[in-house]
N, CA, C and O atoms as a MOPAC input file, in Angstrom:
PM7 MOZYME 1SCF
protein

 N     -6.05400 1   -14.14900 1    -3.07000 1
 C     -6.89600 1   -12.98300 1    -2.86100 1
 C     -6.60200 1   -12.38400 1    -1.48700 1
 O     -6.52900 1   -13.08600 1    -0.47900 1
 N     -6.43800 1   -11.07600 1    -1.48600 1
 C     -6.16000 1   -10.35000 1    -0.24900 1
 C     -7.49200 1    -9.94500 1     0.37200 1
 O     -8.34200 1    -9.34700 1    -0.28800 1
 N     -7.66100 1   -10.27600 1     1.63900 1
 C     -8.88800 1    -9.94600 1     2.36600 1
 C     -8.58400 1    -8.85800 1     3.39100 1
 O     -7.49000 1    -8.83100 1     3.95500 1
 N     -9.54000 1    -7.95900 1     3.63900 1
 C     -9.29400 1    -6.86300 1     4.58400 1
 C     -8.78800 1    -7.33200 1     5.94600 1
 O     -7.94400 1    -6.67200 1     6.55100 1
 N     -9.28900 1    -8.44900 1     6.42600 1
 C     -8.87400 1    -8.92300 1     7.75100 1
 C     -7.43600 1    -9.44200 1     7.77700 1
 O     -6.88600 1    -9.67800 1     8.85300 1
 N     -6.82600 1    -9.62200 1     6.60900 1
 C     -5.43000 1   -10.06300 1     6.55200 1
 C     -4.45400 1    -8.90200 1     6.68400 1
 O     -3.27100 1    -9.11200 1     6.95100 1
 N     -4.94100 1    -7.67700 1     6.49900 1
 C     -4.10800 1    -6.48700 1     6.60400 1
 C     -4.42800 1    -5.75800 1     7.89800 1
 O     -5.45000 1    -6.01400 1     8.53300 1
 N     -3.54800 1    -4.85400 1     8.27800 1
 C     -3.86100 1    -3.99000 1     9.41400 1
 C     -4.96100 1    -3.02800 1     8.99700 1
 O     -5.04400 1    -2.65400 1     7.82800 1
 N     -5.79400 1    -2.62800 1     9.92600 1
 C     -6.83700 1    -1.65100 1     9.64500 1
 C     -6.25200 1    -0.27300 1     9.37500 1
 O     -5.06600 1    -0.04500 1     9.61000 1
 N     -7.05600 1     0.62500 1     8.89500 1
 C     -6.59600 1     1.96400 1     8.50300 1
 C     -5.91300 1     2.70900 1     9.64600 1
 O     -4.97200 1     3.46300 1     9.40000 1
 N     -6.35100 1     2.52300 1    10.87000 1
 C     -5.75500 1     3.22900 1    12.01300 1
 C     -4.28300 1     2.87600 1    12.21900 1
 O     -3.53000 1     3.67400 1    12.77600 1
 N     -3.87200 1     1.70300 1    11.78100 1
 C     -2.46000 1     1.30200 1    11.89200 1
 C     -1.55200 1     2.32900 1    11.23100 1
 O     -0.45700 1     2.60100 1    11.72300 1
 N     -1.99900 1     2.89200 1    10.13000 1
 C     -1.16000 1     3.78700 1     9.34800 1
 C     -1.04600 1     5.17900 1     9.96000 1
 O     -0.22900 1     5.98400 1     9.51400 1
 N     -1.85600 1     5.47200 1    10.97900 1
 C     -1.73000 1     6.73600 1    11.70300 1
 C     -0.38200 1     6.84400 1    12.40700 1
 O      0.06200 1     7.94700 1    12.72400 1
 N      0.26500 1     5.72700 1    12.65100 1
 C      1.50600 1     5.68900 1    13.41700 1
 C      2.75100 1     5.69900 1    12.54300 1
 O      3.85800 1     5.52600 1    13.05200 1
 N      2.59400 1     5.89500 1    11.24800 1
 C      3.74600 1     5.99600 1    10.36100 1
 C      4.41100 1     4.67300 1    10.04700 1
 O      5.58100 1     4.64200 1     9.66400 1
 N      3.68500 1     3.58500 1    10.20100 1
 C      4.22900 1     2.26300 1     9.90700 1
 C      3.76500 1     1.77300 1     8.54400 1
 O      2.61200 1     1.97400 1     8.16400 1
 N      4.65600 1     1.13900 1     7.81900 1
 C      4.30300 1     0.53800 1     6.53900 1
 C      3.83700 1    -0.89300 1     6.76900 1
 O      4.08600 1    -1.48000 1     7.82100 1
 N      3.16600 1    -1.43400 1     5.78000 1
 C      2.77600 1    -2.84500 1     5.81000 1
 C      3.28500 1    -3.47600 1     4.52600 1
 O      3.04800 1    -2.95700 1     3.43500 1
 N      3.98000 1    -4.58700 1     4.65600 1
 C      4.46900 1    -5.34100 1     3.51100 1
 C      3.78700 1    -6.69500 1     3.49300 1
 O      3.59300 1    -7.31200 1     4.53900 1
 N      3.42200 1    -7.15900 1     2.30200 1
 C      2.78800 1    -8.45600 1     2.16800 1
 C      3.03900 1    -9.03500 1     0.78800 1
 O      3.70700 1    -8.42800 1    -0.04800 1
 N      2.49400 1   -10.20900 1     0.57000 1
 C      2.61300 1   -10.85100 1    -0.73800 1
 C      1.38800 1   -11.71800 1    -0.98400 1
 O      0.69200 1   -12.12900 1    -0.05600 1
 N      1.14900 1   -11.98200 1    -2.26000 1
 C      0.03100 1   -12.82200 1    -2.64700 1
 C      0.34700 1   -13.42500 1    -4.01100 1
 O      0.39200 1   -12.70600 1    -5.00900 1
 N      0.56500 1   -14.72500 1    -4.06400 1
 C      0.76500 1   -15.45300 1    -5.32200 1
 C      1.80500 1   -14.81700 1    -6.22900 1
 O      1.54800 1   -14.63000 1    -7.41800 1
 N      2.95400 1   -14.48700 1    -5.70300 1
 C      4.03200 1   -13.93100 1    -6.51200 1
 C      4.05700 1   -12.41700 1    -6.58600 1
 O      5.04000 1   -11.83600 1    -7.04500 1
 N      2.99700 1   -11.77600 1    -6.14400 1
 C      2.95600 1   -10.31600 1    -6.10900 1
 C      3.36900 1    -9.86900 1    -4.71000 1
 O      2.87600 1   -10.38500 1    -3.70700 1
 N      4.26000 1    -8.92600 1    -4.66500 1
 C      4.62600 1    -8.31600 1    -3.38200 1
 C      3.98900 1    -6.94300 1    -3.34000 1
 O      3.76500 1    -6.32000 1    -4.37700 1
 N      3.69400 1    -6.47000 1    -2.12300 1
 C      3.08800 1    -5.15400 1    -2.01500 1
 C      3.47700 1    -4.46000 1    -0.72300 1
 O      3.86400 1    -5.08300 1     0.26600 1
 N      3.35800 1    -3.14600 1    -0.77800 1
 C      3.63400 1    -2.27400 1     0.36700 1
 C      2.47800 1    -1.29300 1     0.45600 1
 O      2.03400 1    -0.75900 1    -0.56100 1
 N      1.99100 1    -1.05500 1     1.66200 1
 C      0.94200 1    -0.06300 1     1.90500 1
 C      1.47900 1     0.88800 1     2.96700 1
 O      1.99300 1     0.46100 1     4.00100 1
 N      1.35300 1     2.18300 1     2.69400 1
 C      1.84000 1     3.17200 1     3.65500 1
 C      1.02800 1     4.44600 1     3.54000 1
 O      0.43600 1     4.74200 1     2.50200 1
 N      1.01600 1     5.17600 1     4.61300 1
 C      0.41900 1     6.50700 1     4.62700 1
 C      1.45600 1     7.46800 1     4.05300 1
 O      2.64400 1     7.37000 1     4.36100 1
 N      1.00500 1     8.38200 1     3.23200 1
 C      1.88800 1     9.42600 1     2.71900 1
 C      1.26100 1    10.76100 1     3.04000 1
 O      0.11600 1    10.96600 1     2.63500 1
 N      1.89400 1    11.68100 1     3.72200 1
 C      3.18800 1    11.50800 1     4.36000 1
 C      3.09700 1    10.51600 1     5.52100 1
 O      2.03400 1    10.32600 1     6.11300 1
 N      4.23400 1     9.88700 1     5.83300 1
 C      4.23300 1     8.83700 1     6.85000 1
 C      3.82600 1     9.34400 1     8.22800 1
 O      3.02400 1     8.70400 1     8.90800 1
 N      4.35100 1    10.45200 1     8.63800 1
 C      4.11700 1    10.92700 1     9.99400 1
 C      3.10900 1    12.06200 1    10.02100 1
 O      3.06700 1    12.88300 1     9.10500 1
 N      2.29800 1    12.11000 1    11.06900 1
 C      1.24300 1    13.12200 1    11.15900 1
 C      1.80700 1    14.53500 1    11.27100 1
 O      1.11600 1    15.48700 1    10.91000 1
 N      3.03800 1    14.70800 1    11.75800 1
 C      3.59700 1    16.05600 1    11.87300 1
 C      3.68900 1    16.72900 1    10.50900 1
 O      3.63800 1    17.95600 1    10.42100 1
 N      3.82300 1    15.94800 1     9.45500 1
 C      3.88700 1    16.50700 1     8.10800 1
 C      2.55200 1    17.09200 1     7.67900 1
 O      2.51000 1    17.94400 1     6.79200 1
 N      1.46000 1    16.64800 1     8.29400 1
 C      0.13500 1    17.15700 1     7.94800 1
 C      0.01400 1    18.64400 1     8.24300 1
 O     -0.79200 1    19.33700 1     7.62200 1
 N      0.80500 1    19.13600 1     9.18000 1
 C      0.74800 1    20.54300 1     9.53400 1
 C      1.16200 1    21.42500 1     8.36800 1
 O      0.85200 1    22.61700 1     8.36200 1
 N      1.84900 1    20.87300 1     7.38700 1
 C      2.27500 1    21.63700 1     6.22000 1
 C      1.15100 1    21.73700 1     5.19100 1
 O      1.37500 1    22.23700 1     4.08900 1
 N     -0.04300 1    21.27500 1     5.52600 1
 C     -1.18600 1    21.39300 1     4.65200 1
 C     -1.35900 1    20.24900 1     3.67800 1
 O     -2.19500 1    20.33200 1     2.77800 1
 N     -0.60000 1    19.19300 1     3.83100 1
 C     -0.72300 1    18.03600 1     2.94100 1
 C     -1.76400 1    17.08200 1     3.50700 1
 O     -1.65300 1    16.64700 1     4.65300 1
 N     -2.75900 1    16.75900 1     2.71900 1
 C     -3.73900 1    15.76600 1     3.16100 1
 C     -3.11400 1    14.39000 1     3.00600 1
 O     -2.56800 1    14.08800 1     1.94500 1
 N     -3.17600 1    13.54900 1     4.02600 1
 C     -2.58300 1    12.21900 1     3.89700 1
 C     -3.34500 1    11.36100 1     2.90500 1
 O     -4.54900 1    11.53600 1     2.71600 1
 N     -2.64100 1    10.43700 1     2.27700 1
 C     -3.23300 1     9.45400 1     1.36900 1
 C     -2.66100 1     8.09300 1     1.73100 1
 O     -1.61900 1     7.99800 1     2.37900 1
 N     -3.34600 1     7.04700 1     1.30900 1
 C     -2.79000 1     5.69200 1     1.37800 1
 C     -2.11000 1     5.44200 1     0.04800 1
 O     -2.71100 1     5.64000 1    -1.00800 1
 N     -0.87000 1     5.01000 1     0.09100 1
 C     -0.12900 1     4.70900 1    -1.13200 1
 C      0.17600 1     3.22000 1    -1.14200 1
 O      0.80700 1     2.69400 1    -0.22400 1
 N     -0.28000 1     2.54800 1    -2.19100 1
 C     -0.00200 1     1.12300 1    -2.36200 1
 C      0.98700 1     0.95900 1    -3.50300 1
 O      0.89700 1     1.64200 1    -4.52200 1
 N      1.92300 1     0.05400 1    -3.32200 1
 C      2.93000 1    -0.24900 1    -4.33500 1
 C      2.96000 1    -1.75000 1    -4.54100 1
 O      2.95700 1    -2.50900 1    -3.57200 1
 N      2.99000 1    -2.18700 1    -5.78800 1
 C      3.11800 1    -3.61500 1    -6.09300 1
 C      4.34500 1    -3.83400 1    -6.97000 1
 O      4.74900 1    -2.95400 1    -7.73100 1
 N      4.93000 1    -5.02600 1    -6.85100 1
 C      6.03400 1    -5.45600 1    -7.70600 1
 C      6.04200 1    -6.97000 1    -7.73400 1
 O      5.44500 1    -7.62100 1    -6.87700 1
 N      6.72700 1    -7.53100 1    -8.73000 1
 C      6.64700 1    -8.97800 1    -8.96800 1
 C      8.00000 1    -9.67800 1    -8.96100 1
 O      8.11500 1   -10.79600 1    -9.46200 1
 N      9.00400 1    -9.05400 1    -8.41400 1
 C     10.31300 1    -9.68400 1    -8.36300 1
 C     10.49900 1   -10.33400 1    -7.00200 1
 O      9.76600 1   -10.01800 1    -6.06500 1
 N     11.45700 1   -11.22800 1    -6.87700 1
 C     11.71600 1   -11.80800 1    -5.55800 1
 C     12.48100 1   -10.85400 1    -4.63300 1
 O     12.73300 1   -11.17500 1    -3.47200 1
 N     12.84200 1    -9.69100 1    -5.15200 1
 C     13.61300 1    -8.73200 1    -4.36400 1
 C     12.72600 1    -7.96700 1    -3.38100 1
 O     11.50900 1    -7.88700 1    -3.54800 1
 N     13.35700 1    -7.41700 1    -2.37100 1
 C     12.63600 1    -6.59100 1    -1.40500 1
 C     12.24000 1    -5.26000 1    -2.04200 1
 O     12.69000 1    -4.92100 1    -3.13700 1
 N     11.40500 1    -4.52800 1    -1.35000 1
 C     10.96100 1    -3.21100 1    -1.81400 1
 C     12.16800 1    -2.31700 1    -2.09300 1
 O     12.26000 1    -1.70600 1    -3.15800 1
 N     13.08600 1    -2.24400 1    -1.13900 1
 C     14.24500 1    -1.36100 1    -1.28000 1
 C     15.18200 1    -1.78300 1    -2.39800 1
 O     15.87700 1    -0.93800 1    -2.96300 1
 N     15.22000 1    -3.06400 1    -2.73100 1
 C     16.14200 1    -3.55000 1    -3.75700 1
 C     15.51800 1    -3.70300 1    -5.13800 1
 O     16.20100 1    -4.08200 1    -6.08900 1
 N     14.23300 1    -3.41300 1    -5.25000 1
 C     13.55400 1    -3.49000 1    -6.53900 1
 C     13.64600 1    -2.12600 1    -7.22300 1
 O     13.33000 1    -1.10900 1    -6.60600 1
 N     14.06800 1    -2.08900 1    -8.47400 1
 C     14.12900 1    -0.79700 1    -9.17800 1
 C     12.75100 1    -0.14300 1    -9.25900 1
 O     11.73600 1    -0.82600 1    -9.39400 1
 N     12.72800 1     1.17700 1    -9.17600 1
 C     11.46900 1     1.91700 1    -9.23500 1
 C     10.69600 1     1.59400 1   -10.51100 1
 O      9.46500 1     1.58900 1   -10.50400 1
 N     11.40300 1     1.32500 1   -11.59600 1
 C     10.74100 1     1.02900 1   -12.87100 1
 C      9.96400 1    -0.28500 1   -12.83500 1
 O      9.11500 1    -0.52000 1   -13.69500 1
 N     10.24300 1    -1.14500 1   -11.85100 1
 C      9.54700 1    -2.42700 1   -11.70800 1
 C      8.39500 1    -2.36200 1   -10.70400 1
 O      7.76000 1    -3.37700 1   -10.42000 1
 N      8.12800 1    -1.16800 1   -10.16700 1
 C      7.06100 1    -0.98800 1    -9.18000 1
 C      5.91100 1    -0.20500 1    -9.79400 1
 O      6.10700 1     0.63100 1   -10.67600 1
 N      4.70700 1    -0.49300 1    -9.30900 1
 C      3.52100 1     0.25600 1    -9.73700 1
 C      2.86400 1     0.80800 1    -8.47800 1
 O      2.58200 1     0.06100 1    -7.54100 1
 N      2.62100 1     2.12200 1    -8.45600 1
 C      2.04000 1     2.81200 1    -7.30800 1
 C      0.65100 1     3.32900 1    -7.62800 1
 O      0.32100 1     3.63000 1    -8.77600 1
 N     -0.14400 1     3.42000 1    -6.58800 1
 C     -1.44200 1     4.09300 1    -6.71400 1
 C     -1.79500 1     4.67700 1    -5.34800 1
 O     -1.58300 1     4.04100 1    -4.31600 1
 N     -2.33200 1     5.88300 1    -5.35500 1
 C     -2.73800 1     6.55300 1    -4.12300 1
 C     -4.24900 1     6.50900 1    -3.96400 1
 O     -5.00200 1     6.54200 1    -4.93700 1
 N     -4.66700 1     6.43400 1    -2.70700 1
 C     -6.08500 1     6.34800 1    -2.36400 1
 C     -6.38700 1     7.32100 1    -1.24100 1
 O     -5.50900 1     7.67700 1    -0.45400 1
 N     -7.63000 1     7.74300 1    -1.17800 1
 C     -8.07300 1     8.60700 1    -0.08800 1
 C     -7.78200 1     7.92800 1     1.24000 1
 O     -7.95000 1     6.71700 1     1.38900 1
 N     -7.33800 1     8.73700 1     2.21100 1
 C     -7.03200 1     8.19600 1     3.53700 1
 C     -8.33000 1     8.12100 1     4.34500 1
 O     -8.62000 1     8.97600 1     5.18200 1
 N     -9.09900 1     7.06700 1     4.06000 1
 C    -10.39700 1     6.86300 1     4.71000 1
 C    -10.72500 1     5.37300 1     4.63700 1
 O    -10.02300 1     4.59900 1     3.98500 1
 N    -11.79900 1     4.98800 1     5.31400 1
 C    -12.23700 1     3.59300 1     5.24600 1
 C    -12.57900 1     3.20800 1     3.80700 1
 O    -12.25400 1     2.10800 1     3.36000 1
 N    -13.22800 1     4.10500 1     3.09700 1
 C    -13.59400 1     3.83300 1     1.70500 1
 C    -12.35200 1     3.69700 1     0.82800 1
 O    -12.26800 1     2.80000 1    -0.01000 1
 N    -11.38300 1     4.60300 1     1.03100 1
 C    -10.13000 1     4.52500 1     0.27700 1
 C     -9.37600 1     3.24700 1     0.57700 1
 O     -8.76800 1     2.65300 1    -0.31400 1
 N     -9.41500 1     2.82100 1     1.83700 1
 C     -8.76600 1     1.57400 1     2.25700 1
 C     -9.39100 1     0.37600 1     1.53100 1
 O     -8.67900 1    -0.50400 1     1.04700 1
 N    -10.71800 1     0.35000 1     1.46100 1
 C    -11.40800 1    -0.74700 1     0.76300 1
 C    -11.11400 1    -0.71700 1    -0.74100 1
 O    -10.94100 1    -1.76500 1    -1.36400 1
 N    -11.06100 1     0.47700 1    -1.31400 1
 C    -10.72100 1     0.61800 1    -2.73700 1
 C     -9.29100 1     0.12200 1    -2.99400 1
 O     -9.02600 1    -0.52600 1    -4.00600 1
 N     -8.37500 1     0.43200 1    -2.06800 1
 C     -6.99100 1    -0.00700 1    -2.19500 1
 C     -6.89800 1    -1.53000 1    -2.20900 1
 O     -6.14600 1    -2.09400 1    -3.00400 1
 N     -7.64400 1    -2.19500 1    -1.35200 1
 C     -7.62300 1    -3.66200 1    -1.32100 1
 C     -8.14000 1    -4.21900 1    -2.64800 1
 O     -7.58600 1    -5.18300 1    -3.17600 1
 N     -9.19100 1    -3.61500 1    -3.18200 1
 C     -9.69300 1    -4.03200 1    -4.48100 1
 C     -8.64700 1    -3.86200 1    -5.57100 1
 O     -8.49900 1    -4.72400 1    -6.43700 1
 N     -7.92300 1    -2.74800 1    -5.52800 1
 C     -6.87000 1    -2.51300 1    -6.52300 1
 C     -5.76100 1    -3.55100 1    -6.40100 1
 O     -5.30000 1    -4.09400 1    -7.40500 1
 N     -5.33000 1    -3.82800 1    -5.16200 1
 C     -4.29400 1    -4.85500 1    -4.97000 1
 C     -4.75100 1    -6.17800 1    -5.57500 1
 O     -3.98100 1    -6.84800 1    -6.26400 1
 N     -5.98900 1    -6.55000 1    -5.32300 1
 C     -6.50700 1    -7.79900 1    -5.87700 1
 C     -6.58200 1    -7.75000 1    -7.40300 1
 O     -6.38600 1    -8.77200 1    -8.06100 1
 N     -6.86000 1    -6.59200 1    -7.96300 1
 C     -6.92100 1    -6.47100 1    -9.42200 1
 C     -5.54500 1    -6.57300 1   -10.06600 1
 O     -5.43100 1    -6.83600 1   -11.26300 1
 N     -4.50600 1    -6.36400 1    -9.27100 1
 C     -3.14000 1    -6.46700 1    -9.80300 1
 C     -2.78600 1    -7.93100 1   -10.06400 1
 O     -1.81400 1    -8.21800 1   -10.76200 1
 N     -3.55700 1    -8.84000 1    -9.51700 1
 C     -3.55500 1   -10.22700 1    -9.93600 1
 C     -2.62300 1   -11.21300 1    -9.31000 1
 O     -2.70800 1   -12.39700 1    -9.63500 1
 N     -1.73800 1   -10.81200 1    -8.43300 1
 C     -0.83800 1   -11.81300 1    -7.86400 1
 C     -0.21000 1   -12.64700 1    -8.94700 1
 O      0.42600 1   -12.10400 1    -9.85000 1
 N     -0.36600 1   -13.92900 1    -8.88400 1
 C      0.21500 1   -14.82100 1    -9.87000 1
 C     -0.45900 1   -14.76300 1   -11.22300 1
 O      0.04100 1   -15.35200 1   -12.18100 1
 N     -1.58800 1   -14.06300 1   -11.32900 1
 C     -2.34400 1   -14.00700 1   -12.58500 1
 C     -2.10600 1   -12.73000 1   -13.36500 1
 O     -2.87800 1   -12.42200 1   -14.27300 1
 N     -1.07000 1   -11.98100 1   -13.04700 1
 C     -0.86900 1   -10.67900 1   -13.69900 1
 C     -0.73300 1   -10.85100 1   -15.13600 1
 O     -0.55700 1    -9.87200 1   -15.86100 1

């Protein structure tokens, strides 16, 4: 089970950094989309994008067809919803 204190807080993603983790065979990536705040000037509201996959391969080496994405509001509430979604993806219990 992924707990909020095991991940970086929402402010971490303001800096355009991704977070990669794993839980019981599930790998995941969390990132702000768009990554950098300069892109916000184009009128795009940022979102948190979570991606999960179940192969031993890295994010870059896993085919897109083997990944599942979901976007969440870029807020504390969206961050908490994202953690719930990651946990619902089941890790080793998928």
